[in-house]
C-alpha positions as CSV (number, residue, x, y, z in Angstrom):
1,M,-66.2,19.4,-81.7
2,R,-67.5,21.3,-78.6
3,V,-67.1,18.0,-76.6
4,I,-63.5,17.4,-77.9
5,R,-62.5,21.0,-77.0
6,S,-63.9,20.6,-73.5
7,Y,-62.0,17.3,-73.0
8,L,-58.7,18.9,-74.1
9,I,-59.2,21.9,-71.8
10,T,-59.9,19.5,-68.8
11,L,-56.8,17.4,-69.7
12,A,-54.6,20.5,-69.8
13,L,-55.8,21.6,-66.4
14,V,-55.1,18.2,-64.9
15,V,-51.5,18.2,-66.3
16,L,-50.9,21.7,-65.1
17,S,-52.2,20.8,-61.6
18,A,-49.9,17.8,-61.4
19,S,-46.9,19.9,-62.4
20,V,-47.6,22.4,-59.7
21,L,-48.0,19.7,-57.1
22,G,-44.7,18.1,-58.3
23,L,-42.9,21.4,-57.9
24,G,-44.3,21.8,-54.4
25,G,-43.1,18.4,-53.4
26,C,-39.6,19.1,-54.7
27,T,-39.5,22.3,-52.7
28,R,-40.4,20.5,-49.5
29,R,-37.8,17.8,-50.1
30,A,-35.1,20.3,-50.7
31,E,-35.8,22.0,-47.3
32,R,-35.4,18.8,-45.2
33,P,-31.6,18.5,-45.2
34,E,-31.3,22.1,-44.0
35,T,-33.6,21.4,-41.1
36,T,-31.6,18.3,-40.1
37,R,-28.3,20.2,-40.3
38,I,-29.5,22.8,-37.8
39,R,-30.6,20.2,-35.3
40,T,-27.2,18.5,-35.1
41,E,-25.0,21.6,-35.4
42,H,-23.9,21.9,-31.7
43,P,-23.3,18.6,-29.8
44,K,-23.1,18.8,-26.0
45,K,-19.5,18.6,-24.6
46,A,-18.8,15.6,-22.3
47,Q,-18.1,16.3,-18.6
48,R,-14.6,15.8,-17.3
49,Q,-14.1,12.3,-15.8
50,I,-11.7,11.2,-13.1
51,A,-11.5,7.9,-11.2
52,F,-10.1,7.1,-7.7
53,V,-8.9,3.5,-7.3
54,M,-8.4,2.6,-3.6
55,K,-6.8,-0.4,-2.0
56,L,-10.3,-1.6,-1.0
57,V,-13.8,-0.1,-0.5
58,G,-16.5,-0.4,2.1
59,I,-14.6,0.4,5.3
60,P,-15.0,3.6,7.3
61,Y,-11.7,5.1,6.2
62,T,-12.4,4.6,2.5
63,N,-16.0,5.7,2.9
64,A,-14.7,9.0,4.3
65,C,-12.3,9.3,1.4
66,E,-15.3,8.9,-1.0
67,R,-17.3,11.6,0.8
68,G,-14.4,14.0,0.2
69,M,-14.2,13.2,-3.5
70,K,-18.0,13.6,-3.9
71,Q,-17.9,17.0,-2.2
72,A,-15.1,18.3,-4.4
73,A,-16.6,16.8,-7.6
74,K,-19.9,18.6,-6.9
75,E,-18.2,21.9,-6.3
76,L,-16.1,21.5,-9.5
77,G,-18.9,20.2,-11.7
78,I,-16.9,17.1,-12.8
79,D,-17.8,13.4,-13.0
80,A,-15.8,11.3,-10.4
81,V,-16.0,7.7,-9.3
82,F,-14.5,5.9,-6.3
83,L,-13.6,2.3,-7.0
84,G,-11.6,-0.6,-5.4
85,P,-11.6,-4.3,-4.5
86,P,-14.0,-5.4,-1.8
87,T,-11.2,-7.0,0.2
88,G,-7.8,-5.6,1.2
89,G,-4.5,-6.8,-0.4
90,D,-6.1,-7.8,-3.8
91,T,-3.6,-6.3,-6.1
92,A,-4.7,-8.2,-9.2
93,Q,-8.3,-6.9,-8.9
94,Q,-7.1,-3.4,-8.3
95,I,-5.0,-3.5,-11.5
96,A,-8.0,-4.9,-13.4
97,I,-10.1,-1.9,-12.1
98,I,-7.4,0.5,-13.3
99,E,-7.3,-1.2,-16.7
100,D,-11.0,-0.8,-17.0
101,Q,-10.8,2.9,-16.4
102,I,-8.0,3.2,-19.0
103,S,-10.4,1.5,-21.5
104,R,-13.1,4.0,-20.6
105,G,-10.7,6.8,-21.5
106,V,-11.2,8.9,-18.3
107,D,-9.2,12.1,-18.0
108,A,-7.4,11.1,-14.9
109,I,-6.9,8.2,-12.6
110,I,-5.8,8.6,-8.9
111,I,-4.5,5.4,-7.2
112,S,-3.7,4.3,-3.7
113,P,-1.7,1.2,-4.7
114,N,-1.9,-2.1,-2.9
115,D,1.6,-2.8,-4.3
116,D,3.8,0.1,-5.5
117,Q,5.8,-2.2,-7.8
118,A,2.9,-4.1,-9.3
119,V,1.1,-0.9,-10.5
120,K,4.1,0.5,-12.4
121,P,3.2,-1.1,-15.8
122,V,-0.5,-0.2,-15.6
123,I,0.4,3.4,-14.7
124,K,2.8,3.6,-17.7
125,R,0.0,2.2,-19.9
126,G,-2.5,4.7,-18.8
127,I,-0.1,7.6,-19.4
128,S,0.7,6.2,-22.9
129,K,-3.0,6.5,-23.7
130,G,-3.0,10.2,-22.7
131,I,-4.5,9.7,-19.3
132,K,-3.0,11.7,-16.4
133,V,-2.2,9.3,-13.5
134,F,-1.6,10.3,-9.9
135,T,-1.3,8.6,-6.5
136,W,-2.8,9.6,-3.1
137,D,-2.9,8.0,0.3
138,S,-0.2,5.5,-0.8
139,D,2.5,6.2,-3.4
140,A,4.3,4.4,-6.2
141,P,7.4,6.7,-6.4
142,E,9.3,4.6,-9.0
143,S,6.4,4.8,-11.4
144,D,5.5,7.5,-13.9
145,R,2.8,9.0,-11.7
146,I,2.6,12.8,-11.9
147,F,2.4,13.6,-8.2
148,Y,1.5,12.0,-4.8
149,V,-0.9,13.6,-2.3
150,A,-0.2,12.4,1.3
151,A,-1.6,13.5,4.7
152,A,1.7,13.1,6.4
153,D,5.3,12.1,5.9
154,D,5.0,8.3,5.6
155,V,8.0,7.5,7.7
156,G,7.6,10.5,10.1
157,I,4.2,9.5,11.2
158,G,5.4,6.0,12.2
159,V,8.1,7.7,14.3
160,E,5.4,9.9,15.9
161,V,3.3,6.8,16.8
162,I,6.2,5.0,18.6
163,D,7.2,8.3,20.3
164,R,3.7,8.5,21.7
165,V,3.8,4.8,22.8
166,A,7.2,5.3,24.4
167,K,6.0,8.2,26.5
168,D,3.0,6.3,27.8
169,I,4.9,3.1,28.7
170,G,7.9,4.9,30.2
171,G,10.3,4.1,27.4
172,K,10.4,0.3,28.0
173,G,8.4,-2.8,27.3
174,K,7.3,-5.1,24.5
175,V,5.4,-3.3,21.6
176,A,3.4,-5.1,19.0
177,V,3.2,-3.5,15.5
178,M,-0.1,-3.8,13.6
179,T,-0.4,-3.0,9.9
180,G,-2.5,-3.8,6.9
181,S,-1.2,-5.2,3.6
182,P,2.5,-6.2,3.6
183,N,2.9,-4.7,0.1
184,A,1.3,-1.2,0.4
185,L,4.2,1.3,0.3
186,N,2.7,3.8,2.7
187,L,2.2,1.1,5.3
188,K,5.7,-0.3,4.8
189,L,7.0,3.2,5.3
190,H,4.9,3.7,8.4
191,V,6.4,0.5,9.9
192,D,9.9,1.7,8.9
193,G,9.1,4.9,10.9
194,V,8.1,2.8,13.9
195,E,11.3,0.8,13.7
196,K,13.4,4.0,13.2
197,G,11.8,5.7,16.2
198,A,12.1,2.6,18.4
199,K,15.9,2.8,18.1
200,K,15.8,5.8,20.3
201,Y,14.4,3.7,23.2
202,P,16.8,0.9,24.2
203,G,14.2,-0.4,26.6
204,I,11.6,-1.0,23.9
205,Q,11.4,-4.4,22.1
206,L,9.3,-4.6,18.9
207,V,7.6,-8.0,19.0
208,K,7.9,-10.2,15.8
209,P,6.2,-11.2,13.7
210,Y,4.2,-8.1,13.0
211,I,0.4,-8.4,12.6
212,Y,-0.9,-8.0,9.1
213,N,-4.7,-7.5,9.1
214,D,-5.3,-6.7,5.3
215,D,-7.5,-3.7,6.5
216,D,-10.0,-6.1,8.1
217,R,-11.0,-5.3,11.7
218,H,-11.9,-8.9,12.5
219,K,-8.4,-10.0,11.4
220,A,-7.0,-7.2,13.5
221,T,-8.8,-8.4,16.6
222,Q,-7.9,-12.1,16.0
223,G,-4.3,-11.2,15.4
224,A,-4.1,-9.0,18.5
225,I,-5.6,-11.8,20.7
226,T,-3.2,-14.3,19.3
227,L,-0.3,-12.0,20.1
228,L,-1.6,-11.2,23.6
229,Q,-1.7,-14.9,24.4
230,A,1.8,-15.4,23.2
231,H,3.1,-12.3,25.1
232,P,1.1,-11.8,28.2
233,D,3.5,-9.1,29.3
234,L,2.9,-7.0,26.2
235,A,3.1,-3.3,27.0
236,A,1.6,-1.6,23.9
237,F,0.2,-1.8,20.3
238,A,1.6,0.6,17.6
239,C,-1.0,0.4,14.8
240,V,-0.3,2.0,11.4
241,N,-3.6,1.3,9.6
242,A,-7.2,2.4,10.4
243,P,-8.7,-1.0,11.4
244,G,-5.8,-1.8,13.6
245,V,-6.6,0.5,16.5
246,P,-10.3,-0.6,17.0
247,G,-9.3,-4.2,16.4
248,A,-6.6,-4.0,19.1
249,A,-9.1,-2.3,21.4
250,M,-11.6,-5.1,21.0
251,A,-8.9,-7.6,21.7
252,L,-8.1,-6.0,25.0
253,I,-11.8,-6.0,26.0
254,Q,-12.1,-9.7,25.1
255,T,-9.0,-10.6,27.0
256,G,-9.7,-8.3,30.0
257,K,-6.6,-6.2,29.5
258,E,-8.2,-2.8,28.9
259,D,-6.1,-1.1,31.6
260,K,-2.9,-3.0,31.1
261,V,-1.9,-2.3,27.4
262,V,-1.4,1.0,25.6
263,I,-2.7,1.6,22.1
264,W,-1.6,4.4,19.8
265,G,-2.1,4.5,16.0
266,L,-3.6,5.8,12.8
267,S,-7.3,5.5,12.8
268,L,-10.6,7.4,12.6
269,P,-12.1,9.3,15.6
270,S,-15.5,7.9,14.7
271,E,-14.3,4.3,15.0
272,N,-12.6,5.0,18.4
273,R,-14.5,7.7,20.2
274,D,-15.8,5.4,22.9
275,Y,-12.5,3.5,23.3
276,I,-10.6,6.8,23.8
277,K,-13.1,8.2,26.2
278,K,-13.0,5.0,28.3
279,G,-9.2,5.0,28.2
280,I,-8.8,1.8,26.2
281,V,-7.2,3.7,23.3
282,N,-4.6,6.3,24.4
283,G,-4.7,8.4,21.2
284,L,-4.6,8.7,17.4
285,T,-2.2,10.4,15.0
286,L,-4.1,11.0,11.8
287,W,-5.6,13.2,9.1
288,D,-9.1,13.7,7.9
289,P,-9.4,11.2,5.0
290,A,-12.3,13.2,3.5
291,K,-10.2,16.3,3.4
292,L,-7.2,14.3,2.0
293,T,-9.4,13.1,-1.0
294,Y,-11.2,16.5,-1.3
295,V,-7.9,18.4,-1.7
296,T,-6.5,15.6,-4.1
297,T,-9.6,16.0,-6.3
298,K,-9.1,19.8,-6.5
299,L,-5.3,19.5,-7.2
300,V,-5.9,17.0,-10.0
301,N,-8.6,19.1,-11.5
302,D,-6.3,22.1,-11.4
303,Y,-3.5,20.1,-13.0
304,L,-5.9,19.2,-15.9
305,D,-6.6,22.9,-16.2
306,G,-2.8,23.6,-16.5
307,K,-2.2,24.7,-12.9
308,K,0.5,22.9,-11.0
309,P,0.7,22.8,-7.2
310,V,3.3,25.0,-5.5
311,D,4.9,24.8,-2.1
312,G,3.1,26.8,0.6
313,M,-0.1,27.1,-1.3
314,E,-3.1,27.7,1.0
315,V,-6.3,25.6,0.5
316,P,-9.3,26.9,2.3
317,G,-10.4,24.6,5.1
318,I,-7.2,22.5,4.8
319,G,-4.3,24.8,5.4
320,K,-0.9,25.2,3.8
321,L,0.5,22.4,1.6
322,K,4.1,21.2,1.4
323,V,5.1,20.5,-2.1
324,S,8.5,18.8,-2.7
325,K,10.6,18.6,-5.9
326,D,9.9,14.9,-6.3
327,G,6.1,15.5,-6.6
328,V,5.1,14.7,-3.0
329,I,2.4,17.0,-1.6
330,I,1.7,16.8,2.2
331,M,-1.3,18.3,4.0
332,P,-1.5,19.1,7.7
333,G,-2.5,16.3,10.1
334,A,-3.7,16.1,13.8
335,T,-3.1,14.4,17.1
336,I,-6.4,13.1,18.7
337,T,-6.8,12.4,22.4
338,K,-9.5,12.3,25.0
339,E,-9.2,16.1,25.5
340,N,-10.0,17.0,21.8
341,I,-11.7,14.0,20.2
342,D,-15.2,15.7,20.2
343,R,-13.8,18.4,17.8
344,F,-13.4,15.8,15.1
345,D,-16.4,14.5,13.2
346,F,-14.9,12.1,10.7
């Protein structure tokens, strides 16, 4: 009997111990969901994302634009990318890049269109997806873009170029017109300005056909050489895209006409400093592309924050902006000559 009693006591203790352990296990399992809930309670908010889509990338002008974007993005704490086809005039690839950014669901897309008509449907599609779409550097005014940021009046700057040419050639002579893509609206308007301005000078003849270099300096040089051979009495080049001026300068050097033909146009001081100092290029009418893209980034970010641009607003380091009712924003530009070129570092 004593043995049986001892066995029953031992059995009872084993059962009691197992029950306590079971209760402890249930308590631990009940605590786990609460711990998991605390760990996932506050997900991190995504950074604002904007995308610039240029006509092409990899040339000095667009590299300067990208620097301006990066500076503004760093100051604003936003995520910004700078994209574009590797060659000029590739409208289909530019549209494909825009489509990709729409698929990514970025907050805003800012476009310099290769073709102002071709981008209209993709701009409309982006806006239908809730993406804010803008233009800069070149416009698509008949599209649904919100606003366009320019560094100059697109026609007015063409008039200024031919005015400078006319002054340096005494108001008479043959003038070649050099541009980039035949479909980029800003370049078409620059050419319109050259043609408009040339009407003031009966002695000036604009040589046809115009030179289209697709924003490629090698094409600019070859086109200029071909034209110089066809018109040995050419008086000047009026260039309305960045590679045109150094391309024409190289053509003059290769044909031995450095002192015989005038060059004025839109281009970067960094690409033309030596040419201007040597007198091969007479001067430039331009803006700082880094500042253009810097101010565009800030204006787009402000718009996403609910702040619209207003006429006469002052931007530190840029100056006063002109804002028109049709959504065109213009920043101040500059005329660059031998006397002041060392003041410009872009």
